[in-house]
C-alpha positions as CSV (number, residue, x, y, z in Angstrom):
1,L,13.8,7.1,28.0
2,C,10.9,6.4,26.3
3,A,7.7,7.6,24.6
4,Q,4.9,6.1,23.4
5,A,2.5,7.2,20.0
6,Q,-0.7,6.3,18.8
7,V,-0.5,5.3,14.9
8,L,-3.4,7.3,13.4
9,Y,-3.2,5.7,9.8
10,D,-2.6,2.2,8.4
11,F,0.9,2.1,6.6
12,T,2.3,-1.0,4.2
13,A,5.9,-0.8,4.1
14,E,7.3,-0.8,0.5
15,P,10.1,-3.8,0.5
16,G,13.8,-2.5,0.2
17,N,13.0,0.4,1.5
18,N,13.8,-0.2,5.7
19,E,10.1,0.8,6.4
20,L,7.7,-0.4,9.1
21,T,4.2,-1.7,8.8
22,V,1.8,-0.5,10.8
23,K,-2.1,-0.1,11.6
24,E,-4.5,2.2,12.8
25,G,-4.6,1.9,16.7
26,E,-1.9,0.3,17.5
27,T,0.4,1.9,20.2
28,V,4.1,2.2,19.8
29,T,7.2,2.7,22.3
30,I,10.0,5.0,20.5
31,T,13.0,4.3,22.3
32,N,16.4,6.3,22.2
33,Q,16.8,8.9,20.1
34,V,13.7,9.7,18.1
35,S,13.3,11.1,14.4
36,C,10.0,12.1,13.4
37,S,8.7,11.6,10.3
38,L,6.4,14.6,8.8
39,S,4.6,13.3,5.8
40,A,3.5,16.8,3.8
41,C,-0.2,17.1,4.1
42,N,-0.4,17.4,-0.1
43,T,-3.9,16.2,-1.0
44,V,-5.6,19.4,0.3
45,K,-4.5,22.2,-1.9
46,S,-3.8,25.8,-0.4
47,L,-4.5,24.4,3.7
48,N,-1.7,25.9,5.4
49,S,-3.3,24.9,8.5
50,T,-3.4,21.6,7.6
51,V,0.7,21.6,7.0
52,I,1.5,24.2,10.4
53,V,-0.5,21.8,12.5
54,S,1.5,18.8,11.6
55,I,4.8,20.8,12.0
56,Y,3.7,22.1,15.1
57,T,3.1,18.6,16.2
58,V,6.2,17.8,15.7
59,L,7.6,20.6,17.6
60,R,5.1,20.1,20.4
61,L,6.5,16.1,20.9
62,T,10.1,18.3,21.4
63,L,9.1,20.7,23.3
64,Q,7.2,18.6,25.7
65,A,10.4,16.4,26.0
66,N,12.9,19.6,26.9
67,S,10.3,21.6,29.0
68,N,9.3,18.8,30.9
69,G,5.5,19.2,29.7
70,N,5.8,23.3,29.5
71,D,4.4,23.4,26.3
72,P,4.2,27.2,25.4
73,W,2.2,26.2,22.3
74,S,-0.8,24.5,24.3
75,A,-3.2,27.3,23.0
76,W,-3.3,25.7,19.7
77,N,-5.0,22.7,21.3
78,A,-8.4,24.5,21.0
79,D,-7.9,25.7,17.2
80,P,-5.7,23.4,15.2
81,S,-6.0,26.2,12.1
82,A,-4.7,29.3,14.5
83,G,-2.8,31.7,12.9
84,A,-2.8,29.8,9.6
85,S,-5.0,31.8,7.5
86,N,-2.2,34.6,7.1
87,N,0.2,32.7,5.3
88,S,-1.9,31.2,2.7
89,A,-0.9,34.0,0.0
90,S,2.6,32.8,0.5
91,N,2.2,30.3,-2.8
92,P,-0.5,31.7,-5.2
93,D,-2.4,29.6,-6.8
94,G,-1.1,28.7,-10.3
95,T,2.5,29.5,-9.7
96,Q,5.2,26.6,-10.1
97,T,5.6,26.0,-6.4
98,G,2.2,27.0,-5.4
99,R,-0.3,24.2,-5.9
100,A,0.4,21.3,-3.9
101,A,0.8,18.0,-5.5
102,A,-2.8,16.1,-4.9
103,G,-1.6,12.2,-4.6
104,D,-0.5,11.2,-1.8
105,S,1.7,8.4,-2.5
106,W,2.1,7.3,0.7
107,G,-1.3,6.4,1.8
108,V,-2.0,9.5,4.6
109,A,-4.8,11.4,4.5
110,A,-4.6,15.6,4.5
111,Q,-5.8,15.9,7.9
112,G,-3.8,17.7,10.6
113,H,-3.8,16.0,13.9
114,P,-2.9,18.1,16.7
115,Q,-2.6,15.0,19.0
116,A,0.1,13.4,16.8
117,Y,3.2,11.9,17.9
118,Q,2.4,13.1,21.4
119,G,4.5,11.1,23.8
120,P,4.6,11.6,27.6
121,G,5.8,14.9,28.7
122,K,8.3,13.8,31.0
123,N,10.5,12.7,28.2
124,T,13.9,13.9,27.6
125,G,16.6,13.8,25.3
126,L,15.0,14.3,21.9
127,P,17.7,15.2,19.2
128,F,16.3,19.0,19.0
129,S,16.5,21.9,21.0
130,L,13.9,24.6,21.0
131,N,15.7,26.8,18.5
132,S,16.5,24.1,15.7
133,S,13.2,23.3,15.9
134,L,11.8,26.8,15.7
135,L,14.4,27.8,12.6
136,L,13.5,24.4,10.6
137,L,9.9,26.1,11.5
138,F,10.3,29.0,9.5
139,I,12.5,27.6,7.1
140,I,9.5,25.3,5.9
141,L,7.5,28.4,5.5
142,S,9.7,30.3,4.0
143,V,11.2,28.7,1.2
144,P,8.2,28.4,-1.8
145,G,7.2,24.9,-2.3
146,L,9.2,23.1,0.5
147,W,5.4,22.7,2.3
148,N,3.8,21.9,-0.5
149,M,5.7,18.6,-0.9
150,S,4.4,15.2,-2.1
151,C,7.8,13.2,-0.3
152,R,8.4,12.7,2.8
153,L,10.3,14.7,4.7
154,F,12.6,13.6,7.9
155,L,13.2,16.1,10.8
156,S,16.6,14.2,12.3
157,T,19.7,14.7,13.5
158,D,20.1,11.0,14.1
159,T,20.2,8.2,11.3
160,S,18.2,5.6,13.1
161,F,15.6,4.9,15.8
162,Q,14.3,2.0,17.2
163,I,10.3,0.6,17.9
164,S,10.4,-1.9,20.7
165,P,10.3,-4.5,21.2
166,H,12.2,-5.6,18.2
167,H,12.2,-3.4,15.2
168,H,15.1,-1.4,14.0
169,V,14.4,1.1,11.3
170,S,16.6,3.3,9.5
171,V,15.9,6.8,8.4
172,L,16.9,8.8,5.7
173,P,18.5,12.5,6.8
174,F,16.4,15.4,5.9
175,R,16.9,16.5,2.4
176,F,15.5,19.6,0.3
177,P,13.7,18.5,-3.3
178,G,14.7,20.1,-6.2
179,F,12.9,23.4,-7.0
180,S,11.5,24.0,-10.1
181,K,12.3,27.5,-10.4
182,S,15.7,27.4,-9.9
183,G,17.8,30.0,-11.5
184,P,18.9,29.4,-14.5
185,E,22.6,29.4,-13.3
186,L,21.9,26.4,-11.6
187,Y,22.4,25.0,-15.7
188,L,24.9,27.4,-16.9
189,L,27.4,27.0,-14.5
190,C,26.8,23.2,-13.7
191,K,30.2,21.7,-13.6
192,Q,29.3,18.4,-15.3
193,I,26.4,17.5,-17.6
194,A,25.2,13.3,-16.1
195,K,25.7,11.3,-19.3
196,G,23.4,8.5,-20.5
197,K,19.5,10.7,-20.0
198,D,17.1,10.5,-22.8
199,K,17.8,13.5,-25.1
200,L,15.2,15.9,-26.6
201,P,16.3,16.5,-30.2
202,I,15.4,19.3,-31.9
203,Y,15.9,20.0,-35.7
204,M,16.0,22.9,-38.0
205,G,12.6,22.5,-39.9
206,E,11.3,25.6,-42.0
207,V,10.2,27.7,-39.6
208,G,13.2,27.5,-37.6
209,P,14.0,25.1,-34.5
210,V,11.6,22.2,-33.9
211,W,10.9,19.5,-31.8
212,L,11.0,15.8,-33.1
213,Y,7.5,14.7,-33.6
214,P,6.3,11.1,-33.5
215,E,5.2,9.6,-36.6
216,S,1.8,8.6,-35.2
217,Q,-0.3,11.1,-33.1
218,L,-0.8,10.3,-29.3
219,D,-4.6,10.6,-28.4
220,C,-6.4,9.6,-25.3
221,V,-10.4,9.8,-24.9
222,V,-11.5,10.7,-20.8
223,A,-14.9,9.4,-20.4
224,D,-16.9,7.4,-18.4
225,P,-17.0,9.3,-15.3
226,K,-18.0,7.1,-11.8
227,K,-18.2,8.0,-8.1
228,G,-16.1,5.7,-6.1
229,S,-15.9,6.6,-1.9
230,K,-13.5,5.1,0.8
231,M,-13.0,5.3,4.6
232,Y,-16.4,3.0,4.5
233,G,-18.4,5.6,2.6
234,L,-17.1,8.5,4.4
235,K,-15.1,10.4,1.6
236,S,-16.6,10.7,-2.5
237,Y,-14.9,11.0,-5.3
238,I,-15.5,11.1,-9.3
239,E,-13.4,8.5,-10.9
240,Y,-12.6,8.5,-15.2
241,Q,-11.3,6.5,-17.5
242,I,-8.8,7.2,-20.0
243,T,-7.3,5.5,-22.8
244,P,-4.9,5.8,-25.4
245,N,-5.1,5.1,-28.7
246,T,-2.0,3.0,-28.4
247,T,-2.8,0.6,-26.4
248,N,-7.0,0.9,-26.7
249,R,-6.6,-0.1,-22.6
250,P,-8.4,2.1,-20.4
251,V,-6.8,3.3,-17.1
252,N,-8.7,4.5,-14.1
253,H,-7.8,8.2,-12.6
254,R,-9.6,10.9,-9.9
255,Y,-9.0,14.3,-10.5
256,K,-6.4,14.2,-7.9
257,H,-3.8,11.8,-10.1
258,F,-4.7,14.6,-12.7
259,D,-3.1,17.1,-10.5
260,W,-0.1,15.1,-9.2
261,L,0.1,14.7,-13.3
262,Y,0.3,18.4,-13.4
263,E,2.5,19.2,-10.7
264,R,5.2,16.4,-12.0
265,L,5.3,18.1,-15.7
266,L,5.5,21.6,-14.5
267,D,8.5,20.4,-11.9
268,K,10.3,18.6,-14.6
269,F,9.6,20.6,-18.6
270,G,8.2,23.9,-16.6
271,S,11.3,26.2,-17.4
272,A,10.9,25.2,-21.2
273,I,7.6,24.2,-22.0
274,P,4.7,26.5,-20.5
275,I,2.2,23.7,-18.5
276,P,-1.3,25.2,-18.4
277,S,-3.4,25.0,-15.5
278,L,-5.5,22.0,-15.0
279,P,-9.8,22.8,-14.8
280,D,-10.3,24.8,-11.4
281,K,-11.3,22.8,-8.5
282,Q,-14.7,23.0,-6.7
283,V,-15.6,22.9,-3.2
284,T,-19.9,22.6,-3.6
285,G,-21.5,20.6,-6.4
286,R,-19.0,18.2,-7.2
287,F,-20.9,15.3,-8.0
288,E,-23.9,17.5,-9.8
289,E,-24.0,16.0,-13.3
290,E,-23.8,19.4,-15.2
291,F,-20.4,19.9,-13.1
292,I,-18.8,16.2,-13.5
293,K,-19.8,16.9,-18.2
294,M,-17.7,20.0,-18.0
295,R,-15.0,18.5,-15.9
296,M,-14.9,15.8,-18.1
297,E,-14.7,17.7,-20.9
298,R,-11.9,20.3,-19.8
299,L,-9.8,17.5,-18.7
300,Q,-10.0,16.1,-22.0
301,G,-9.4,19.4,-23.5
302,W,-6.6,19.4,-21.4
303,M,-5.0,15.6,-21.7
304,S,-5.3,16.3,-25.9
305,R,-3.4,19.4,-25.6
306,M,-0.7,17.2,-23.5
307,C,-1.0,14.3,-26.2
308,R,-0.2,16.7,-29.5
309,H,3.3,17.9,-27.4
310,P,5.7,15.3,-28.3
311,V,8.2,16.2,-25.8
312,I,5.2,15.8,-23.0
313,A,3.5,12.9,-25.2
314,S,6.8,10.5,-24.8
315,S,7.6,11.7,-21.3
316,E,8.3,8.8,-18.8
317,V,5.6,10.6,-16.3
318,F,3.2,10.7,-18.4
319,Q,3.5,7.6,-20.3
320,L,3.0,6.0,-16.6
321,F,-0.7,7.8,-16.3
322,L,-1.5,6.4,-19.6
323,T,-0.2,3.0,-19.5
324,Y,0.0,1.7,-15.8
325,K,-1.2,-1.9,-15.0
326,D,-2.0,-2.1,-12.1
327,E,-1.6,-0.4,-8.6
328,K,1.5,-1.3,-7.3
329,D,2.7,-0.3,-11.3
330,W,1.0,3.1,-10.7
331,K,2.8,3.7,-6.9
332,T,6.1,2.3,-8.2
333,G,6.1,4.7,-11.2
334,K,4.9,7.8,-8.9
335,R,7.4,7.3,-6.6
336,K,10.6,7.3,-9.6
337,A,9.0,10.4,-10.9
338,E,8.6,12.0,-7.6
339,K,12.7,11.2,-7.2
340,D,13.8,12.8,-10.7
341,E,16.2,15.5,-10.0
342,T,15.8,16.1,-13.9
343,V,13.4,19.0,-12.8
344,G,13.5,23.1,-13.1
345,V,16.2,24.1,-15.7
346,M,18.2,21.2,-15.3
347,I,15.9,19.9,-18.0
348,F,18.0,21.7,-20.8
349,T,20.7,19.0,-20.0
350,T,19.0,17.1,-21.7
351,I,18.2,18.7,-25.2
352,E,20.6,18.4,-27.9
353,P,20.0,21.1,-31.1
354,E,21.5,19.4,-33.8
355,A,22.9,23.0,-35.7
356,A,25.5,25.4,-34.7
357,D,25.3,28.2,-31.9
358,L,22.4,31.0,-32.5
359,D,23.1,34.7,-33.0
360,P,21.8,35.7,-29.6
361,I,21.0,39.5,-30.4
362,E,18.8,37.7,-33.2
363,V,17.3,35.0,-30.5
364,E,16.6,38.3,-28.4
365,Q,15.2,40.1,-31.0
366,K,12.7,37.2,-31.9
367,C,12.0,36.2,-28.2
368,E,10.6,40.0,-27.5
369,Q,8.4,40.0,-30.7
370,F,6.9,37.2,-29.5
371,N,6.4,38.0,-26.2
372,R,4.7,41.1,-27.8
373,F,2.8,38.7,-29.6
374,T,1.6,37.2,-26.8
375,K,0.5,39.7,-24.2
376,A,-1.3,40.9,-27.8
377,M,-3.4,37.8,-28.1
378,D,-3.8,37.1,-24.7
379,D,-5.9,40.9,-25.0
380,G,-7.5,39.4,-27.8
381,V,-8.8,36.4,-26.1
382,K,-9.9,38.6,-23.5
383,E,-12.4,40.5,-25.4
384,I,-13.6,37.3,-27.0
385,L,-14.4,35.9,-24.0
386,T,-16.1,39.1,-22.8
387,V,-18.3,39.2,-25.7
388,G,-18.7,35.7,-25.9
389,H,-20.0,35.9,-22.2
390,E,-22.2,39.1,-23.2
391,H,-23.7,37.3,-26.1
392,W,-24.3,34.0,-24.5
393,K,-26.2,36.1,-21.8
394,R,-28.6,37.7,-24.2
395,C,-29.0,34.1,-25.8
396,T,-30.2,32.8,-22.9
397,G,-32.2,35.8,-21.1
398,P,-33.7,38.9,-22.9
399,L,-33.4,37.7,-26.8
400,P,-35.4,34.9,-26.4
401,K,-38.0,36.6,-24.4
402,E,-38.2,39.2,-26.9
403,Y,-39.3,36.2,-29.8
404,Q,-41.5,34.6,-27.2
405,R,-43.1,38.4,-26.7
406,I,-43.0,38.6,-30.3
407,G,-44.8,35.5,-30.9
408,K,-47.3,35.8,-28.6
409,A,-48.3,39.4,-29.8
410,F,-49.4,37.8,-33.4
411,Q,-51.2,35.0,-31.4
412,N,-53.4,37.4,-29.8
413,L,-53.6,39.5,-32.7
414,S,-55.4,36.5,-34.4
415,S,-57.2,35.7,-31.1
416,V,-58.8,39.1,-31.6
417,F,-59.6,38.7,-35.6
418,T,-61.2,35.5,-34.8
419,S,-63.6,37.3,-32.7
420,S,-64.7,39.4,-35.8
421,G,-67.7,36.7,-36.8
422,Y,-66.3,38.0,-40.6
423,Q,-66.6,35.0,-42.9
424,G,-63.3,33.9,-44.3
425,E,-60.6,35.0,-41.9
426,E,-59.6,31.2,-41.0
427,T,-56.7,31.3,-43.6
428,L,-55.4,34.7,-42.0
429,T,-56.3,33.7,-38.3
430,D,-54.8,30.4,-38.8
431,A,-51.4,31.5,-40.4
432,M,-51.0,34.4,-37.9
433,T,-51.3,31.7,-35.1
434,A,-48.9,29.4,-36.8
435,A,-46.1,32.3,-37.3
436,G,-46.2,33.4,-34.0
437,K,-45.6,29.6,-32.3
438,T,-43.1,29.5,-35.4
439,Y,-41.6,32.7,-33.1
440,E,-41.9,31.2,-30.1
441,E,-39.8,28.1,-31.9
442,I,-37.6,30.4,-32.8
443,A,-37.1,31.7,-28.9
444,Q,-36.2,28.1,-28.0
445,L,-33.4,27.3,-31.1
446,V,-32.1,31.0,-29.3
447,A,-31.7,29.9,-26.2
448,E,-30.0,26.5,-26.8
449,Q,-27.7,27.5,-29.7
450,P,-25.2,28.6,-27.4
451,K,-24.2,25.4,-26.0
452,K,-23.7,24.4,-29.9
453,D,-20.8,27.1,-31.0
454,L,-20.5,29.2,-29.1
455,H,-19.5,27.0,-26.2
456,F,-16.4,25.6,-28.2
457,L,-15.1,28.9,-29.2
458,M,-15.4,29.4,-25.6
459,E,-13.5,27.2,-24.5
460,T,-10.8,26.9,-27.0
461,N,-10.1,30.6,-26.3
462,N,-10.1,30.1,-22.4
463,E,-8.0,27.2,-23.3
464,Y,-5.5,29.6,-24.9
465,K,-6.2,32.3,-21.7
466,G,-4.3,29.7,-19.4
467,L,-1.3,28.6,-21.7
468,L,-0.8,32.7,-22.2
469,G,-0.3,33.0,-18.9
470,C,2.4,30.3,-18.4
471,F,4.3,31.6,-21.6
472,P,6.0,35.2,-18.9
473,D,7.4,32.3,-16.8
474,T,9.0,30.6,-19.7
475,I,10.4,33.4,-21.5
476,G,11.5,34.9,-18.1
477,V,13.8,32.4,-17.6
478,H,15.3,32.7,-20.8
479,K,15.8,36.3,-20.2
480,A,17.4,35.6,-17.1
481,A,19.9,33.5,-18.6
482,I,20.9,35.8,-21.6
483,D,21.2,38.8,-18.7
484,K,23.8,36.2,-17.1
485,V,25.8,35.8,-20.1
486,K,25.3,39.2,-20.5
487,E,27.9,39.6,-17.2
488,G,30.2,37.3,-18.6
489,D,33.3,39.8,-19.1
490,K,32.7,41.3,-15.2
491,L,32.2,37.8,-13.7
492,V,35.3,36.9,-15.5
493,A,37.4,39.9,-14.3
494,T,35.8,39.3,-10.5
495,N,37.1,35.9,-11.1
496,K,33.8,34.7,-10.2
497,I,33.8,32.3,-13.3
498,T,36.8,31.5,-15.4
499,P,37.1,32.0,-19.3
500,Q,35.9,28.5,-19.9
501,E,32.7,28.9,-18.2
502,K,32.2,32.3,-20.1
503,V,32.3,30.2,-23.1
504,T,30.3,26.8,-21.9
505,M,28.0,29.6,-20.8
506,A,27.2,31.1,-23.7
507,K,26.6,27.8,-25.6
508,R,24.3,26.7,-23.2
509,V,21.6,29.8,-23.3
510,S,22.4,28.9,-27.0
511,T,20.5,25.5,-26.6
512,M,17.8,26.9,-24.1
513,S,17.1,29.4,-27.2
514,Y,17.0,26.3,-29.2
515,A,14.9,25.1,-27.1
516,L,12.4,28.5,-26.5
517,Q,12.2,28.9,-30.2
518,A,11.0,25.3,-30.8
519,E,7.9,26.0,-28.4
520,M,7.7,29.0,-30.0
521,N,7.0,27.5,-33.1
522,H,4.9,24.7,-31.5
523,F,2.6,27.2,-30.1
524,H,2.2,28.6,-33.4
525,S,1.6,25.4,-34.9
526,N,-1.4,24.2,-32.5
527,R,-2.6,27.9,-32.2
528,I,-3.4,27.7,-36.3
529,Y,-4.8,24.4,-36.3
530,D,-6.9,25.1,-33.2
531,Y,-8.4,28.2,-34.5
532,N,-8.9,27.2,-38.3
533,R,-10.7,24.0,-36.1
534,V,-13.0,26.3,-33.7
535,M,-14.0,28.8,-36.2
536,Q,-14.9,26.3,-38.7
537,L,-17.2,24.6,-36.1
538,Y,-18.6,27.6,-35.2
539,L,-19.8,28.8,-38.2
540,E,-20.9,25.8,-39.6
541,E,-23.6,25.7,-36.4
542,Q,-24.0,29.1,-37.2
543,V,-25.1,28.3,-41.1
544,K,-27.2,25.5,-39.7
545,F,-28.8,27.7,-37.0
546,Y,-29.9,30.1,-39.8
547,E,-31.2,28.3,-42.2
548,T,-33.3,26.4,-39.2
549,I,-34.9,29.6,-38.5
550,A,-34.8,30.8,-42.4
551,A,-37.1,27.1,-42.8
552,K,-39.4,27.9,-40.1
553,L,-39.9,31.1,-41.6
554,R,-40.6,30.0,-45.1
555,Q,-43.1,27.9,-43.6
556,A,-44.8,30.3,-42.1
557,H,-44.6,32.7,-44.7
558,S,-46.3,30.0,-47.3
559,Q,-49.4,30.1,-45.1
560,F,-50.3,33.3,-46.1
561,T,-52.7,33.7,-49.0
562,T,-51.4,35.7,-51.8
563,M,-54.1,38.3,-53.0
């Protein structure tokens, strides 16, 4: 029994991984039982059709082998995306599992090829039956985030396959990844917490529990965007230079690398720390200068916020992003980060409070108070964004036109006075003409002013809008844990947990409470700093703006003769 397949992409094997190096266009002959490997198509977000087509390809090979070429899915060949659009809402963009990881550490382009992995239709003996294949498809499309994985999925019931003439490749069994949104009971009822992990200490400060902050603040600069290309110029991208203050050595990253970092941070810390989303993707106009400048500025804001968080800034994955040495170091670090099992609620296993357990009732009250505050602040931020947007439109539209009309009216009246033929009018007409030009200059100042002050106020509030939108999930994890502990007596009575496990649950909820309060205090500290800074900048620019206008009006005023 054998099947032939054509290699669609170059793949370089990593040493020690029992992988095979192949080149695009090569034909391989597969003998014995076949295990088809499926790379999750994770470079393009929210394209369920790509993933479905890839899954379909594996199933099609299976169906061909089990039905002697009678392929009931053959209608899909005409339209690879058929039937895929209806699944686009299953993982909405912005959820912890709804965004596909942007980095493709396996070097496989995100394209679904309906002809991939097709062998001769006469093959039989594959390890999948039709029922098991359809069940696998159902699982992959039903479990949130499963089709978004940025690791290799192996669809196999066997442990190895052979590629003739002399390659023998061992493969991993199919394994589900760790999910970021697991229920808190995964941590609360964990039998044994692994030792030796990097601990995240929490101390009691003047305002309550606080994270351990470093002596020197990490920061970085995102700059120097450059256009690059690959695939012989068929695919273009923008690469940014990121320079951390710790090494002063720049590293280069594309947007998809930022997106990969976002996904890793979300998976690892999202249950304890709100991770704001990156600036949105854009399909058209990606290479326009104005868009590149705006994206770079927003990436700078996102990176600065991450740098200011002591837990994220010191994390291994964030340090990899800022300080990798070369391409090999980057890929090795990516693979290690993607295999990290301390994700989701298991991040709480690394947290070490220094003080005694917290009173759950008091914690719940503070949690409710903070929840009300964040909702009220969210409304206030949205109001500023709405008012600011309307003001921006007025400043760049009707308001400058009004000043221009005033200036033009003064100059027209001056022309009329000039035509009177009366001697001694030159001083008045010249002054009126100058006044009219002054109002035209003011119109230009008004149109340009929002970029100097309102822009930064809007960007800061836009950042906080995204950050505030993350807190309900973080608070929800904590509330679910508290509710589970409240059920402790009932669970003990029904023999679902032991009395000792009930005590352990209460202690672990206290750890989660420390983390939540430390995050609340971090948020308030940053909020006070950010709004002090941006309001000072806004008002300083407003003062300069009105002082410039006042100086121009005084100059115009001085040209009129005092009678």
